[in-house]
C-alpha positions as CSV (number, residue, x, y, z in Angstrom):
1,R,19.6,1.8,-17.3
2,L,17.3,4.7,-16.6
3,T,17.8,4.3,-12.8
4,S,21.6,3.6,-12.8
5,P,23.9,5.6,-10.6
6,L,25.0,7.6,-13.7
7,F,21.4,8.6,-14.5
8,L,20.5,9.3,-10.9
9,G,23.4,11.8,-10.8
10,Y,21.9,13.5,-13.9
11,Y,18.5,13.6,-12.3
12,A,19.9,15.1,-9.1
13,H,21.0,18.1,-11.2
14,I,17.7,18.7,-12.9
15,L,15.1,17.5,-10.5
16,S,13.3,20.2,-8.5
17,P,13.7,20.0,-4.7
18,G,11.1,17.6,-3.4
19,G,10.6,16.2,-6.9
20,W,9.8,12.5,-7.6
21,I,11.1,10.1,-10.3
22,N,8.3,8.1,-11.8
23,L,9.1,4.9,-13.7
24,K,6.5,2.8,-15.5
25,T,7.9,-0.1,-17.3
26,D,7.1,-3.5,-18.9
27,S,10.6,-4.8,-17.9
28,K,10.6,-7.0,-14.8
29,H,14.4,-6.7,-14.9
30,L,14.3,-2.9,-14.8
31,F,11.7,-2.9,-12.0
32,G,13.8,-5.3,-9.9
33,Y,17.0,-3.3,-10.6
34,T,15.2,0.0,-9.7
35,N,14.0,-1.4,-6.4
36,E,17.5,-2.6,-5.6
37,V,18.8,0.9,-6.4
38,V,16.2,2.5,-4.1
39,R,17.0,0.0,-1.3
40,R,20.8,0.3,-1.7
41,Y,20.8,4.1,-1.5
42,G,18.0,4.4,1.1
43,L,15.8,6.5,-1.2
44,P,12.3,7.3,-0.2
45,C,9.9,5.2,-2.2
46,E,6.3,6.2,-2.4
47,V,5.1,3.4,-4.7
48,S,6.5,0.1,-5.8
49,N,3.8,-1.8,-7.7
50,A,4.7,-5.0,-9.6
51,D,1.4,-5.0,-11.6
52,I,-0.5,-1.7,-11.8
53,Y,-3.3,-3.0,-13.9
54,G,-3.7,-6.3,-12.1
55,T,-3.9,-4.6,-8.7
56,G,-6.1,-1.8,-10.0
57,Y,-3.5,0.8,-9.0
58,A,-3.4,2.6,-12.4
59,D,-5.2,5.9,-12.3
60,E,-6.3,8.1,-15.2
61,V,-2.7,9.1,-16.0
62,L,-1.0,5.7,-15.4
63,S,-3.8,4.1,-17.5
64,V,-2.5,5.7,-20.7
65,K,-0.9,2.7,-22.5
66,T,1.9,2.8,-25.1
67,A,1.9,0.4,-28.0
68,Y,4.5,-1.7,-26.1
69,E,2.4,-1.9,-23.0
70,K,-0.6,-3.0,-25.0
71,R,1.6,-5.8,-26.5
72,F,2.9,-6.9,-23.2
73,L,-0.6,-6.9,-21.6
74,E,-1.9,-9.0,-24.5
75,M,0.8,-11.5,-23.7
76,G,-0.3,-11.5,-20.0
77,L,2.8,-9.7,-18.7
78,P,2.5,-7.0,-16.0
79,I,3.3,-3.3,-16.2
80,T,5.1,-2.1,-13.2
81,Y,5.4,1.4,-11.6
82,T,7.9,2.8,-9.1
83,R,7.8,6.4,-7.7
84,F,10.8,7.5,-5.6
85,S,12.7,10.5,-4.5
86,L,16.4,11.3,-4.4
87,A,15.8,13.1,-1.1
88,G,18.4,15.8,-1.9
89,R,21.1,13.2,-2.5
90,H,23.7,13.9,-5.3
91,E,26.2,11.1,-4.9
92,F,25.5,7.6,-6.2
93,P,28.5,5.3,-6.1
94,W,28.4,2.5,-8.6
95,F,27.6,-1.0,-7.4
96,D,27.6,-4.5,-9.1
97,W,23.9,-5.2,-9.6
98,E,24.5,-8.6,-11.2
99,R,26.6,-9.8,-8.3
100,T,24.1,-8.5,-5.7
101,R,21.2,-10.2,-7.6
102,R,23.1,-13.5,-7.8
103,R,23.8,-13.4,-4.1
104,R,20.2,-12.5,-3.2
105,R,18.9,-15.4,-5.3
106,T,21.3,-17.8,-3.6
107,T,20.2,-16.7,-0.1
108,K,16.6,-16.9,-1.1
109,R,17.1,-20.5,-2.1
110,H,18.4,-21.2,1.3
111,G,15.6,-19.3,3.0
112,W,17.7,-16.4,4.4
113,V,15.9,-13.6,2.5
114,S,12.1,-13.3,2.2
115,T,10.6,-13.3,-1.3
116,P,8.7,-10.2,-2.6
117,N,5.1,-9.8,-1.9
118,R,2.3,-9.1,-4.5
119,E,2.7,-5.3,-4.1
120,G,6.4,-5.3,-5.0
121,W,9.9,-5.7,-3.8
122,L,10.0,-3.2,-1.0
């Protein structure tokens, strides 16, 4: 995954101080995973938008659509966008995303965790 602990470590070595990671994806799974990574590591998140076209968030740059985006949009599926920083962090211990996700789903069913709002998971 592009935002896994392994890749975050790579980005930490090449990202300029104060730089941002921008992730635009048609994968709800990757969007959810990335938001969990941001939450778990306490990373500053400037934007977490679950539907950049549906909310009107897409600017001139974000509005450039790949062939895959066009296909997903034609199917009525959203394109997501997350912008976050590593805040100078270089260590990203591995965690079990699937176990965390299953546990959060279980607690949501019981009403212990609030569900995401329209703007995203954060």
